[in-house]
C-alpha positions as CSV (number, residue, x, y, z in Angstrom):
1,M,-0.2,0.0,0.2
2,A,2.6,2.4,1.1
3,G,4.4,3.7,-2.2
4,G,1.2,3.4,-4.4
5,L,-1.1,6.2,-5.8
6,A,-3.4,8.4,-4.2
7,I,-6.1,10.2,-4.7
8,V,-7.3,12.7,-2.6
9,L,-11.3,13.8,-2.7
10,S,-12.8,17.3,-1.3
11,G,-16.1,17.7,-0.3
12,G,-18.4,19.7,-2.2
13,G,-22.2,18.3,-2.4
14,A,-23.6,17.9,-6.1
15,K,-20.3,18.9,-7.2
16,G,-19.0,16.1,-6.9
17,A,-20.2,14.2,-10.4
18,F,-17.0,16.0,-11.3
19,Q,-14.9,13.7,-9.5
20,V,-17.1,11.0,-10.6
21,G,-16.3,11.5,-14.3
22,V,-12.5,11.7,-13.2
23,L,-12.6,8.5,-11.6
24,D,-14.2,6.9,-14.6
25,E,-11.8,8.9,-16.8
26,L,-8.6,7.5,-14.8
27,I,-9.7,4.1,-13.6
28,T,-12.3,2.3,-16.3
29,R,-11.1,3.9,-19.6
30,R,-7.2,4.3,-19.0
31,G,-7.1,1.7,-16.8
32,V,-4.9,3.7,-14.2
33,E,-4.0,1.8,-11.1
34,V,-4.7,4.2,-7.7
35,D,-3.6,2.3,-3.7
36,I,-5.2,4.7,-1.7
37,F,-8.4,6.8,-1.6
38,A,-9.0,9.3,0.7
39,G,-12.4,11.7,0.6
40,V,-14.6,14.3,3.2
41,S,-18.1,14.8,2.3
42,T,-19.3,14.2,-1.0
43,G,-15.4,12.8,-2.1
44,A,-16.2,10.1,0.8
45,I,-18.7,8.7,-1.4
46,Q,-16.6,8.7,-4.6
47,A,-13.8,7.3,-2.7
48,L,-15.9,4.2,-1.2
49,G,-16.6,3.7,-4.9
50,G,-12.7,3.6,-6.2
51,A,-11.9,1.5,-3.0
52,Q,-13.8,-1.4,-3.4
53,G,-13.2,-1.5,-7.4
54,D,-17.0,0.0,-8.5
55,I,-16.3,3.3,-10.5
56,P,-19.1,1.8,-13.0
57,G,-21.3,1.2,-9.8
58,L,-20.7,4.9,-8.7
59,M,-21.6,6.5,-12.2
60,A,-24.8,4.3,-12.1
61,A,-25.6,5.7,-8.9
62,W,-24.8,9.3,-9.9
63,L,-26.6,8.8,-13.1
64,A,-30.3,7.3,-11.2
65,L,-30.4,10.6,-9.1
66,R,-33.6,12.4,-10.3
67,G,-33.5,15.1,-8.2
68,N,-32.9,16.8,-4.8
69,D,-35.8,14.2,-3.4
70,D,-33.1,11.4,-4.2
71,V,-31.2,12.7,-1.7
72,Y,-32.8,14.6,1.0
73,R,-36.5,15.6,1.8
74,G,-37.7,18.8,3.7
75,R,-39.2,18.6,7.1
76,P,-42.2,20.0,7.5
77,L,-41.1,23.2,9.5
78,G,-37.9,23.3,7.9
79,I,-35.7,25.8,9.6
80,I,-38.4,26.4,12.6
81,G,-38.3,23.2,13.2
82,G,-34.4,23.2,14.1
83,L,-35.4,26.3,16.3
84,L,-38.1,24.0,18.1
85,G,-35.5,21.2,18.6
86,A,-34.8,19.3,15.5
87,N,-31.1,19.0,14.5
88,S,-31.2,19.2,10.6
89,I,-33.1,20.9,7.9
90,Y,-33.4,18.4,6.1
91,D,-34.6,14.5,6.2
92,T,-31.6,12.3,4.8
93,R,-33.3,8.8,4.4
94,P,-33.1,8.8,0.8
95,I,-29.1,9.6,0.6
96,R,-28.4,6.9,3.5
97,A,-30.5,4.6,1.9
98,R,-28.9,4.6,-1.6
99,I,-25.5,4.8,0.7
100,K,-26.2,1.5,2.1
101,A,-27.2,-0.2,-1.3
102,F,-23.9,0.8,-3.2
103,A,-21.7,0.5,0.1
104,D,-20.0,-3.7,-0.3
105,E,-17.7,-4.1,2.7
106,A,-16.8,-7.4,1.3
107,K,-15.8,-5.6,-1.9
108,L,-14.3,-3.1,-0.3
109,R,-11.8,-5.5,2.2
110,A,-11.1,-7.8,-1.0
111,S,-9.9,-5.4,-3.5
112,G,-6.4,-4.4,-1.4
113,K,-7.4,-0.4,-1.7
114,K,-6.9,1.8,1.3
115,L,-9.8,3.8,2.3
116,L,-9.6,7.0,4.4
117,L,-12.6,8.9,5.0
118,G,-12.4,11.8,7.3
119,V,-15.2,12.6,10.0
120,V,-15.4,14.8,12.8
121,S,-16.8,14.5,16.3
122,L,-19.3,17.0,17.5
123,T,-18.0,16.1,21.0
124,S,-14.4,16.6,20.5
125,G,-13.9,18.7,17.6
126,E,-11.3,15.3,16.9
127,F,-11.0,15.0,12.9
128,R,-10.7,11.2,12.5
129,S,-9.9,8.7,9.4
130,I,-12.3,5.3,9.0
131,H,-10.6,2.7,7.3
132,E,-11.9,0.3,4.8
133,D,-12.2,-2.2,7.9
134,T,-14.5,-0.2,10.3
135,P,-17.6,-2.3,10.7
136,N,-20.9,-0.3,9.2
137,I,-18.8,1.3,6.3
138,A,-21.6,2.6,5.2
139,D,-23.0,4.7,8.3
140,W,-19.8,6.6,8.2
141,V,-19.6,7.8,4.1
142,Y,-23.0,8.9,5.7
143,A,-21.6,10.6,8.5
144,S,-18.5,12.2,6.6
145,S,-21.5,14.0,4.4
146,A,-23.2,15.0,6.8
147,M,-23.3,18.6,6.4
148,P,-23.7,20.4,10.3
149,V,-27.5,22.0,10.1
150,F,-28.8,21.1,6.9
151,F,-28.1,17.0,7.4
152,P,-28.3,15.0,10.7
153,P,-25.6,13.6,12.3
154,L,-24.4,10.2,12.8
155,L,-25.2,9.3,16.5
156,T,-22.8,6.1,18.1
157,R,-22.5,4.3,20.9
158,D,-19.6,2.8,22.2
159,A,-19.2,-0.3,24.7
160,Q,-19.8,1.8,27.9
161,G,-23.2,2.8,26.2
162,R,-21.3,6.7,25.8
163,E,-23.1,8.3,22.8
164,E,-21.1,10.4,19.9
165,Q,-22.4,12.3,17.1
166,W,-20.4,12.5,13.8
167,V,-20.3,15.0,10.9
168,D,-18.8,15.7,8.3
169,G,-14.8,15.9,7.8
170,G,-15.0,18.9,6.1
171,V,-15.5,20.8,9.0
172,R,-12.0,20.6,9.8
173,N,-10.4,19.1,6.6
174,V,-12.0,19.8,3.1
175,T,-9.1,18.8,1.1
176,P,-7.7,15.2,3.3
177,L,-4.1,15.6,2.1
178,D,-2.5,14.5,5.2
179,A,-4.7,11.3,5.8
180,A,-3.1,10.5,2.6
181,L,0.4,11.5,3.0
182,E,0.5,9.4,6.2
183,W,0.5,6.1,3.8
184,N,3.8,7.5,2.1
185,P,2.2,8.0,-1.6
186,R,4.5,7.6,-4.5
187,A,1.9,10.5,-5.8
188,V,-0.6,12.5,-5.1
189,L,-4.2,13.5,-6.8
190,V,-6.1,15.9,-5.6
191,V,-9.5,16.4,-7.4
192,A,-11.7,19.5,-6.0
193,A,-15.1,19.4,-6.6
194,S,-15.3,23.0,-7.3
195,P,-13.1,25.6,-9.3
196,I,-9.6,26.7,-6.9
197,N,-9.6,30.4,-7.2
198,P,-12.6,30.9,-9.1
199,S,-12.9,34.0,-11.1
200,P,-15.7,36.6,-10.1
201,T,-18.5,35.7,-12.9
202,P,-22.4,37.4,-12.7
203,A,-24.8,34.9,-11.1
204,R,-27.6,34.7,-9.2
205,L,-28.8,36.6,-6.0
206,Y,-29.9,33.9,-3.1
207,D,-32.6,35.2,-1.5
208,D,-33.1,33.0,1.3
209,L,-31.5,31.9,4.3
210,V,-30.9,28.0,3.0
211,A,-29.6,29.5,-0.5
212,V,-27.2,32.1,1.2
213,A,-25.3,29.5,3.6
214,L,-24.8,26.8,1.0
215,R,-23.4,29.9,-1.2
216,S,-21.3,30.7,1.8
217,V,-20.2,27.2,2.6
218,G,-19.0,26.8,-1.2
219,I,-17.4,29.9,-1.2
220,L,-15.4,28.9,2.5
221,Q,-14.5,25.1,0.9
222,S,-13.4,26.4,-2.2
223,E,-11.2,28.9,0.0
224,I,-9.8,25.4,2.4
225,V,-9.0,23.6,-0.8
226,S,-6.7,26.5,-2.0
227,N,-5.1,27.2,1.3
228,D,-4.6,23.3,1.7
229,T,-3.2,22.2,-1.5
230,A,-0.8,25.6,-1.8
231,N,0.9,24.5,1.6
232,A,1.4,21.2,0.1
233,D,3.0,22.8,-3.2
234,L,5.2,25.3,-0.7
235,I,6.3,22.0,0.8
236,N,7.3,19.9,-2.5
237,D,8.9,23.5,-3.6
238,L,11.3,23.8,-0.9
239,I,12.2,20.6,-1.1
240,A,12.8,21.1,-5.1
241,A,14.9,23.4,-3.9
242,R,16.5,21.9,-1.1
243,E,18.0,19.1,-4.0
244,T,18.8,22.5,-6.5
245,Q,20.8,23.9,-3.9
246,A,22.7,20.4,-3.0
247,V,24.0,20.1,-6.8
248,A,24.8,23.6,-6.7
249,L,26.9,23.4,-3.9
250,A,28.2,20.0,-5.1
251,R,29.5,21.7,-8.7
252,A,30.8,24.6,-6.6
253,G,33.4,22.1,-5.5
254,V,32.5,22.5,-1.8
255,P,32.8,18.8,0.3
256,P,30.2,16.8,0.8
257,A,30.4,16.5,4.8
258,R,30.6,20.6,4.2
259,A,27.7,20.6,2.0
260,A,25.8,18.3,4.9
261,A,26.1,20.9,7.2
262,I,25.2,23.5,5.1
263,L,22.2,22.3,4.3
264,A,21.4,20.4,8.0
265,P,19.3,23.2,9.5
266,L,16.8,23.2,5.8
267,D,16.9,19.2,6.5
268,R,15.8,19.5,9.8
269,A,12.9,21.1,9.1
270,L,11.8,19.8,6.3
271,S,12.0,16.5,8.1
272,T,9.0,17.0,9.9
273,Y,7.1,16.7,6.9
274,R,5.6,14.6,4.3
275,F,6.9,14.8,0.5
276,A,4.9,13.7,-2.1
277,P,4.6,14.5,-5.6
278,I,0.9,16.2,-6.2
279,R,-1.3,17.7,-8.6
280,I,-4.2,19.2,-9.1
281,L,-7.2,18.5,-10.9
282,A,-10.5,20.9,-10.6
283,P,-13.3,22.0,-12.8
284,T,-13.0,25.4,-14.5
285,K,-16.6,26.4,-13.6
286,E,-19.5,25.7,-11.5
287,V,-22.2,23.1,-13.0
288,A,-24.3,22.9,-9.7
289,E,-25.0,24.6,-6.3
290,T,-24.1,22.3,-3.3
291,L,-27.6,20.9,-2.6
292,E,-28.9,21.1,-5.8
293,F,-29.0,17.7,-8.0
294,D,-30.4,18.1,-11.0
295,P,-30.0,15.5,-13.8
296,A,-28.7,17.3,-16.0
297,N,-26.1,19.3,-14.2
298,I,-24.8,15.9,-12.7
299,R,-24.2,15.0,-16.7
300,R,-22.9,18.4,-17.5
301,G,-19.4,17.5,-14.1
302,I,-18.9,14.0,-15.3
303,D,-18.4,14.9,-18.7
304,L,-16.4,18.1,-17.5
305,G,-14.5,15.4,-15.1
306,R,-13.7,13.2,-18.0
307,K,-12.6,16.3,-20.3
308,A,-10.7,17.2,-17.4
309,V,-8.4,14.2,-17.2
310,R,-7.9,14.5,-21.1
311,D,-6.5,17.7,-21.3
312,A,-4.2,17.1,-18.3
313,W,-3.2,13.7,-19.3
314,A,0.6,14.8,-20.8
315,M,0.9,16.5,-17.2
316,L,-0.8,13.9,-15.0
317,T,1.5,10.7,-16.4
318,P,4.6,11.5,-14.8
319,I,2.8,10.8,-11.5
320,L,-0.5,8.3,-12.9
321,M,2.2,5.5,-14.1
322,P,5.3,4.3,-12.2
């Protein structure tokens, strides 16, 4: 497992259709071998499909959606219900049933793939990675997708009967790079569900509380993904610069022991970081809002994902092919 290729899948709700197209083009159509799938929120669903070796099933599940009611349903009192004690605006029994029908623990354990799902405890604020051998994996995939306020948390009880609530891993980690890097992959492909640093364009107005909140979440997710990937790129650049400096010292005739002493402070600092070549794929434009599961937009998102792989193939090949 260590030394393999990792794919990291960010959150973004319905925007995850782009990720489905990327995985389909990479794995189903081009035969790329992926060893580690890390995901949060909608990315957790795509990570499950990849880790259990069922991209066709993942594709079919997305294409079967006919609208929002196939994912969630409004509660009778909506936001008012939340003020009166409900733990979410929406009823998520439809998506929980679909995840349960799609998850196949036997396939998952037989695949030899590593699965890393990000969830957050409302009790402690802890971010936890759920692995492929965790029982009731469908519940944990749902938990990783459970956007606070909009979707109800997953409630668990431990052996002592203590209750804990779990929600969307994107609350703390929209792009779970750290979880993937802990497995020492040879390379990482980050697949974002939303454009990174999108250009501002005239768009619709958001004229009700839910729409404003969802749009705000989308903007926040995009910013965190941008920051996460920028930090990873910075570390990679520093390590590459260190190698360039080492070559320059050797060419200048600096003895190896002296060169090592010069580079030692930098090496000590870099030793605290994990390194892997990282590439990023992201859509060039938004095709859906976070909780708008329109079939036409889902198809457009999938097509954009496939096209993104085709357009970036020359850039991706050095890390995808060992």
